C-alpha positions as CSV (number, residue, x, y, z in Angstrom):
1,X,1.5,-23.8,20.8
2,X,-2.0,-23.7,19.3
3,X,-3.5,-24.6,22.6
4,X,-1.7,-21.7,24.3
5,X,-2.9,-19.3,21.6
6,X,-6.5,-20.5,21.9
7,X,-6.4,-20.3,25.7
8,X,-5.0,-16.8,25.5
9,X,-8.1,-15.8,23.5
10,X,-10.4,-17.2,26.2
11,X,-8.4,-15.5,28.9
12,X,-8.7,-12.2,27.0
13,X,-12.5,-12.7,26.7
14,X,-12.9,-13.4,30.4
15,X,-10.8,-10.4,31.3
16,X,-12.8,-8.1,29.0
17,X,-16.1,-9.4,30.4
18,X,-14.9,-9.0,33.9
19,X,-13.8,-5.5,33.2
20,X,-17.1,-4.7,31.6
21,X,-19.0,-5.9,34.7
22,X,-16.6,-4.1,37.1
23,X,-16.9,-0.9,35.1
24,X,-20.7,-1.1,35.0
25,X,-21.0,-1.8,38.8
26,X,-18.7,1.2,39.4
27,X,-20.5,3.6,37.1
28,X,-24.1,2.5,37.7
29,X,-26.8,1.0,35.6
30,X,-27.8,4.2,33.7
31,X,-24.2,5.0,32.8
32,X,-23.7,1.3,31.8
33,X,-26.7,1.5,29.5
34,X,-25.3,4.7,27.9
35,X,-21.9,2.9,27.6
36,X,-23.5,0.0,25.8
37,X,-25.4,2.2,23.4
38,X,-22.3,4.3,23.0
39,X,-20.2,1.4,21.9
40,X,-22.8,0.5,19.2
41,X,-23.2,4.1,18.0
42,X,-19.4,4.7,18.1
43,X,-18.9,1.6,15.9
44,X,-21.2,2.9,13.2
45,X,-20.2,6.6,13.3
46,X,-16.5,6.3,14.0
47,X,-15.5,6.6,10.3
48,X,-17.9,9.5,9.7
49,X,-16.7,11.5,12.7
50,X,-13.1,10.5,12.1
51,X,-13.2,12.4,8.8
52,X,-13.2,15.7,10.8
53,X,-9.8,14.8,12.2
54,X,-8.2,13.6,9.0
55,X,-6.5,16.9,8.1
56,X,-5.0,17.2,11.6
57,X,-3.8,13.6,11.7
58,X,-2.4,13.8,8.2
59,X,-0.4,16.8,9.3
60,X,0.9,15.2,12.5
61,X,1.5,11.7,11.2
62,X,2.5,12.5,7.7
63,X,5.6,10.2,7.9
64,X,3.5,7.1,8.6
65,X,0.7,6.6,6.1
66,X,-0.8,3.6,8.0
67,X,-1.2,5.7,11.2
68,X,-2.6,8.6,9.1
69,X,-5.2,6.2,7.6
70,X,-6.2,4.4,10.8
71,X,-6.0,7.0,13.5
72,X,-8.9,9.3,12.5
73,X,-11.3,6.4,12.8
74,X,-10.0,5.5,16.2
75,X,-10.3,9.1,17.4
76,X,-13.8,9.3,15.9
77,X,-14.8,6.2,17.9
78,X,-13.4,7.5,21.1
79,X,-15.0,10.9,20.7
80,X,-18.5,9.5,20.1
81,X,-18.1,7.1,23.0
82,X,-16.9,9.9,25.3
83,X,-20.0,11.9,24.5
84,X,-22.3,9.0,25.5
85,X,-20.2,8.3,28.7
86,X,-20.4,12.0,29.7
87,X,-24.1,12.1,29.3
88,X,-24.5,8.8,31.1
89,X,-22.4,10.0,34.1
90,X,-24.5,13.2,34.4
91,X,-27.8,11.3,34.2
92,X,-26.6,8.7,36.7
93,X,-25.5,11.5,39.0
94,X,-28.9,13.4,38.9
95,X,-30.9,10.2,39.4
96,X,-28.6,9.3,42.4
97,X,-29.1,12.8,43.9
98,X,-32.9,12.5,43.5
99,X,-33.1,9.1,45.3
100,X,-30.6,10.1,48.0
101,X,-32.2,13.4,49.0
102,X,-35.8,13.5,47.8
103,X,-37.2,10.0,47.5
104,X,-36.9,8.6,51.0
105,X,-34.9,5.8,52.5
106,X,-37.1,3.0,51.3
107,X,-37.1,4.0,47.7
108,X,-33.3,4.7,48.0
109,X,-32.7,1.2,49.2
110,X,-34.9,-0.2,46.4
111,X,-33.0,1.9,43.8
112,X,-29.6,0.8,45.1
113,X,-30.6,-2.8,44.8
114,X,-32.1,-2.4,41.3
115,X,-29.2,-0.2,40.2
116,X,-26.6,-2.9,41.3
117,X,-28.4,-5.8,39.7
118,X,-29.2,-4.1,36.4
119,X,-25.6,-2.8,36.3
120,X,-24.3,-6.3,36.6
121,X,-26.5,-7.5,33.7
122,X,-25.5,-4.5,31.5
123,X,-21.9,-5.1,32.5
124,X,-22.1,-8.5,30.6
125,X,-23.5,-6.7,27.6
126,X,-20.8,-4.0,27.8
127,X,-18.1,-6.6,28.1
128,X,-19.4,-8.5,25.1
129,X,-19.6,-5.3,23.1
130,X,-16.1,-4.3,23.9
131,X,-14.8,-7.9,23.2
132,X,-16.3,-7.7,19.7
133,X,-14.8,-4.2,19.2
134,X,-11.4,-5.3,20.4
135,X,-11.6,-8.5,18.2
136,X,-12.5,-6.3,15.3
137,X,-9.4,-4.1,15.8
138,X,-7.0,-7.0,16.3
139,X,-8.4,-9.2,13.6
140,X,-7.9,-6.5,11.0
141,X,-4.5,-5.5,12.3
142,X,-3.4,-9.1,12.3
143,X,-4.8,-9.6,8.8
144,X,-2.0,-7.2,7.8
145,X,0.8,-8.2,10.1
146,X,0.4,-11.9,9.6
147,X,1.1,-11.4,5.9
148,X,3.7,-8.7,5.9
149,X,5.5,-9.6,9.2
150,X,5.1,-13.4,9.8
151,X,8.7,-13.9,11.1
152,X,9.3,-15.0,14.7
153,X,12.0,-12.4,14.8
154,X,9.6,-9.5,14.6
155,X,9.0,-7.3,17.7
156,X,6.9,-8.8,20.5
157,X,3.8,-6.6,19.8
158,X,3.7,-7.9,16.2
159,X,4.1,-11.5,17.3
160,X,1.4,-11.0,19.9
161,X,-0.9,-9.5,17.3
162,X,-0.3,-12.4,14.9
163,X,-1.0,-14.9,17.7
164,X,-4.3,-13.1,18.6
165,X,-5.3,-13.2,14.9
166,X,-4.6,-17.0,14.7
167,X,-6.4,-17.5,18.0
168,X,-9.5,-15.6,16.9
169,X,-9.5,-17.7,13.7
170,X,-9.3,-20.9,15.7
171,X,-12.0,-20.0,18.2
172,X,-14.4,-18.5,15.6
173,X,-14.2,-15.1,17.2
174,X,-13.0,-13.7,13.8
175,X,-16.6,-14.2,12.5
176,X,-17.9,-11.7,15.0
177,X,-15.1,-9.3,14.1
178,X,-15.9,-9.5,10.4
179,X,-19.6,-9.0,11.0
180,X,-19.1,-5.7,12.9
181,X,-16.7,-3.7,10.7
182,X,-17.2,-1.7,7.6
183,X,-13.6,-1.6,6.4
184,X,-13.7,-1.5,2.5
185,X,-12.5,-4.4,0.5
186,X,-9.6,-2.4,-0.7
187,X,-8.0,-2.7,2.7
188,X,-8.0,-6.5,2.5
189,X,-6.9,-6.5,-1.1
190,X,-4.0,-4.1,-0.3
191,X,-3.0,-6.4,2.6
192,X,-3.0,-9.4,0.3
193,X,-0.9,-7.5,-2.2
194,X,1.6,-6.4,0.4
195,X,1.8,-10.0,1.7
196,X,2.4,-11.3,-1.8
197,X,5.4,-9.0,-2.2
198,X,6.7,-9.5,1.3
199,X,6.6,-13.3,1.2
200,X,7.9,-13.5,-2.4
201,X,10.9,-11.1,-2.6
202,X,11.7,-12.1,-6.2
203,X,8.5,-10.6,-7.5
204,X,9.8,-7.1,-6.5
205,X,12.0,-7.2,-9.6
206,X,8.9,-7.9,-11.8
207,X,7.1,-5.1,-10.0
208,X,9.6,-2.5,-11.4
209,X,8.5,-3.6,-14.9
210,X,4.8,-3.2,-14.3
211,X,3.7,-0.7,-17.0
212,X,2.2,1.8,-14.5
213,X,5.4,1.8,-12.4
214,X,8.0,2.1,-15.3
215,X,8.1,5.9,-15.3
216,X,8.5,6.0,-11.5
217,X,11.6,3.8,-11.7
218,X,13.3,6.5,-13.6
219,X,13.1,8.8,-10.6
220,X,16.3,9.3,-8.7
221,X,14.7,8.6,-5.3
222,X,13.2,5.3,-6.6
223,X,16.5,4.3,-8.1
224,X,18.4,4.9,-4.8
225,X,15.7,2.7,-3.2
226,X,16.3,-0.1,-5.7
227,X,20.1,0.1,-5.3
228,X,20.0,0.0,-1.5
229,X,21.9,-3.2,-0.5
230,X,20.6,-3.2,3.1
231,X,17.0,-3.1,1.8
232,X,17.7,-6.0,-0.6
233,X,19.1,-8.1,2.3
234,X,16.1,-7.2,4.4
235,X,13.7,-8.3,1.7
236,X,15.5,-11.6,1.4
237,X,15.7,-12.6,5.0
238,X,15.2,-9.6,7.3
239,X,12.2,-8.6,9.3
240,X,9.6,-6.0,8.3
241,X,10.7,-3.8,11.1
242,X,14.3,-3.8,9.8
243,X,13.0,-2.9,6.3
244,X,10.9,0.0,7.6
245,X,13.7,1.3,9.7
246,X,16.1,1.5,6.7
247,X,17.0,5.2,6.1
248,X,16.2,5.0,2.4
249,X,12.8,3.5,3.1
250,X,12.2,6.1,5.8
251,X,13.1,8.9,3.3
252,X,10.7,7.4,0.8
253,X,7.9,7.2,3.3
254,X,8.3,10.8,4.3
255,X,8.1,11.9,0.7
256,X,4.3,12.5,0.8
257,X,4.0,13.3,-2.9
258,X,5.8,10.1,-4.0
259,X,3.8,8.0,-1.5
260,X,0.5,9.5,-2.8
261,X,1.5,8.7,-6.4
262,X,2.4,5.1,-5.5
263,X,-0.7,4.6,-3.5
264,X,-2.9,6.0,-6.3
265,X,-1.3,3.6,-8.8
266,X,-1.7,0.6,-6.5
267,X,-5.3,1.3,-5.7
268,X,-6.2,2.0,-9.3
269,X,-4.5,-1.1,-10.7
270,X,-4.7,-3.5,-7.7
271,X,-6.1,-6.5,-9.6
272,X,-4.0,-6.0,-12.7
273,X,-0.8,-5.6,-10.6
274,X,-1.5,-8.8,-8.7
275,X,-2.2,-10.7,-11.9
276,X,1.0,-9.3,-13.4
277,X,3.1,-10.4,-10.5
278,X,1.7,-13.9,-10.6
279,X,1.6,-14.5,-14.4
280,X,3.8,-11.7,-15.9
281,X,0.8,-10.5,-18.0
282,X,-1.1,-7.3,-17.7
283,X,-4.6,-7.5,-19.3
284,X,-5.0,-3.8,-18.8
285,X,-1.8,-2.6,-20.6
286,X,-0.6,-5.5,-22.8
287,X,-2.6,-4.2,-25.8
288,X,-0.5,-1.1,-25.9
289,X,2.6,-2.5,-27.7
290,X,5.0,0.4,-27.1
291,X,4.8,0.3,-23.3
292,X,7.8,-1.4,-21.7
293,X,11.6,-1.5,-21.7
294,X,13.5,-1.9,-24.9
295,X,17.2,-2.7,-25.5
296,X,19.1,-1.5,-28.6
297,X,19.8,-4.4,-31.0
298,X,22.9,-4.0,-33.2
299,X,22.2,-6.7,-35.7
300,X,18.8,-5.5,-37.1
301,X,20.1,-1.9,-36.9
302,X,22.9,-2.9,-39.2
303,X,20.4,-4.7,-41.4
304,X,18.4,-1.5,-41.6
305,X,21.6,0.5,-42.5
306,X,22.5,-2.1,-45.2
307,X,19.0,-1.8,-46.6
308,X,19.3,2.0,-46.9
309,X,22.9,1.8,-48.2
310,X,23.1,-1.4,-50.2
311,X,26.5,-0.5,-51.7
312,X,28.3,-0.3,-48.4
313,X,31.4,-2.4,-48.4
314,X,31.7,-5.5,-46.0
315,X,34.8,-4.0,-44.4
316,X,33.0,-0.8,-43.6
317,X,30.1,-2.7,-42.3
318,X,32.4,-4.7,-40.0
319,X,34.0,-1.5,-38.8
320,X,30.6,0.1,-38.0
321,X,29.6,-3.0,-36.1
322,X,32.8,-2.8,-34.0
323,X,32.0,0.8,-33.3
324,X,28.3,0.4,-32.6
325,X,28.5,-2.7,-30.3
326,X,30.2,-0.9,-27.4
327,X,28.7,2.5,-28.1
328,X,25.1,1.3,-28.0
329,X,25.6,-1.3,-25.3
330,X,23.7,0.8,-22.7
331,X,21.2,2.3,-25.1
332,X,17.6,1.7,-24.0
333,X,14.1,3.0,-24.7
334,X,11.5,3.1,-22.0
335,X,7.8,3.9,-22.5
336,X,5.5,4.2,-19.4
337,X,1.8,3.8,-19.3
338,X,1.4,7.5,-18.4
339,X,2.8,8.6,-21.7
340,X,6.3,9.4,-20.6
341,X,9.3,8.3,-22.8
342,X,13.0,7.9,-22.0
343,X,15.6,7.3,-24.7
344,X,18.7,6.7,-22.7
345,X,22.4,6.6,-23.5
346,X,22.3,7.5,-27.2
347,X,25.9,7.9,-28.5
348,X,26.7,11.1,-30.3
349,X,29.3,10.2,-32.9
350,X,29.9,13.8,-33.9
351,X,32.0,14.0,-30.7
352,X,35.3,12.2,-30.2
353,X,35.1,10.1,-28.2
354,X,31.3,9.6,-28.6
355,X,29.3,11.0,-25.7
356,X,26.0,9.5,-24.5
357,X,22.8,11.6,-24.3
358,X,19.5,10.8,-22.6
359,X,16.4,12.1,-24.2
360,X,13.1,12.5,-22.2
361,X,9.7,13.4,-23.4
362,X,6.3,11.9,-24.3
363,X,4.7,9.4,-26.7
364,X,1.3,9.3,-28.3
365,X,-0.5,6.7,-30.3
366,X,-1.5,7.8,-33.8
367,X,-4.5,5.4,-33.6
368,X,-3.1,2.4,-35.5
369,X,-1.8,0.6,-32.4
370,X,1.6,0.1,-34.1
371,X,2.8,3.6,-34.9
372,X,3.6,6.3,-32.3
373,X,4.8,9.9,-32.3
374,X,7.6,10.8,-29.9
375,X,8.6,14.2,-28.6
376,X,12.0,14.1,-26.9
377,X,14.2,16.8,-25.4
378,X,17.8,16.9,-24.2
379,X,20.4,19.7,-23.8
380,X,17.9,22.4,-24.7
381,X,17.0,20.6,-27.9
382,X,13.6,19.1,-28.9
383,X,13.2,16.5,-31.5
384,X,10.2,14.7,-33.0
385,X,10.6,11.0,-33.8
386,X,8.4,8.3,-35.2
387,X,8.3,4.8,-33.6
388,X,6.9,1.6,-35.1
389,X,6.6,-1.7,-33.3
390,X,4.9,-5.1,-33.5
391,X,5.3,-5.7,-29.8
392,X,8.6,-7.5,-30.1
393,X,10.8,-5.2,-32.2
394,X,10.8,-1.4,-32.1
395,X,12.1,1.0,-34.8
396,X,12.6,4.7,-34.0
397,X,13.4,7.2,-36.7
398,X,14.7,10.4,-35.3
399,X,16.1,12.8,-37.9
400,X,18.6,10.9,-40.0
401,X,19.1,8.2,-37.4
402,X,17.3,4.9,-37.2
403,X,17.4,3.0,-33.9
404,X,16.2,-0.6,-33.6
405,X,15.3,-2.2,-30.3
406,X,14.1,-5.5,-29.0
407,X,11.8,-5.9,-26.0
408,X,13.8,-6.4,-22.8
409,X,11.0,-8.0,-20.8
């Protein structure tokens, strides 16, 4: 298999070189020179010129962020190259007209011979230049696909791209591809990050607990994504194409505001997220003790009640525990790194039977690193609460109520 892949790379190289020679012989030596220079200039100015087309491409390809990111640069390359080719064709035409009608038969014959031989030489340069450009394109594309879509069940074009990437690595052509491009390191780090998630499906559960993503997981569209059974099956054994074609995933991709938010979080915290997925630790956010998911803990809550009411009878305490255990079973507190806070499923014992209420708002650090101020709202009511935590246990005093939580992750 490796032999076949390597041979396909050499066949591709020969075809590109032959095409370069054939194109140069057809267009002429002057046009071939402009073509060679055009490839070089297009490579360096593709990204700069491509910026002019970003607004248009972003509007047309808004549902596919990868296309919206890559297409402007490709268009920029083709536009610059087309300018050089157009100029080269016109200069070649004028020189040909001069020798054909004004220079005489002898000089025309000499020009035709020189034009043919120089065009052949420049054809080799053109073929080499295009081979490097094509290698650059497929190397970077395969850097992504080989990590996020390594399965043999992927579509043929993905498997072909992966094989070309492996072949370039085996033949050393990837070194030429890496030397040409100016793609930022964030591209490769993002590809590595996507590959880590794709090839280790279990880390997606940990990803939901990353501090910068916690608030996002409370959104209904993200929750529907997490509850998608087909997506879960795809992550655990399906192909990347199947995952991307999932209706819920498609809906998420088309949500440009959500995708922009996710992309911003990933790019800002790339190294920290990767470290968190591997080790479960976040050097960037671990110092903020409140951030995370907290589960109501009945036993210390009863202890706090007993401390405030030491004369309470054992029978009453037992009855309260029997009432609180099911009532607070789903009570949680969530604090995101963006300052958002969610106090979920708090039972209201003034109603019979007790009804659960979810409070949302914000938290702020009072500067001590252990005490926090909460502003929470629900049902057109706003309450101010005080939270205190040592990183393992959290106590929230809201009015006359005291809620005690233990860290859930």
